[in-house]
C-alpha positions, -999 to 999 in steps of 0.1 A, spaced: -118 766 -637 -140 792 -637 -172 771 -624 -148 757 -597 -141 792 -584 -178 806 -587 -196 774 -574 -190 782 -533 -181 760 -507 -190 722 -510 -209 714 -478 -220 681 -464 -257 683 -452 -271 669 -417 -288 641 -438 -258 632 -458 -262 649 -492 -237 676 -504 -243 708 -520 -223 737 -534 -231 769 -516 -223 806 -508 -233 806 -473 -219 814 -443 -204 778 -430 -188 763 -398 -159 740 -400 -162 712 -380 -131 683 -368 -133 649 -369 -113 622 -359 -113 606 -396 -84 630 -408 -109 658 -426 -128 692 -418 -162 692 -426 -177 727 -439 -214 727 -430 -237 758 -435 -249 772 -400 -285 756 -406 -273 723 -412 -250 728 -380 -281 737 -364 -304 706 -375 -275 684 -358 -273 708 -328 -311 705 -321 -313 670 -332 -306 658 -295 -281 632 -311 -304 615 -332 -291 608 -370 -323 591 -390 -322 609 -422 -289 596 -440 -291 597 -475 -258 603 -488 -240 578 -503 -205 571 -490 -201 550 -456 -174 575 -447 -199 605 -446 -221 583 -425 -194 578 -399 -184 616 -401 -222 624 -395 -225 600 -365 -195 616 -349 -209 651 -355 -242 643 -344 -228 625 -308 -202 655 -308 -219 687 -320 -253 676 -303 -236 676 -269 -220 709 -271 -232 734 -248 -235 768 -259 -213 797 -236 
């Protein structure tokens, strides 16, 4: 249990991989019944991508759908 508590937050990276991190994270809502936590830097990669998701290395089909949604949604969001 101590390992789980000390591991930080598991985040989804822009390429579909996952990792534990202690960095600041951003949560994104999705239409798939899950919220996705991403580090601020990974979320920025999606925002700056122009909506193009080309580097998927993850293994789950649902992760691909979630990332496709985020690339469409986040990359089109304007800063206010």
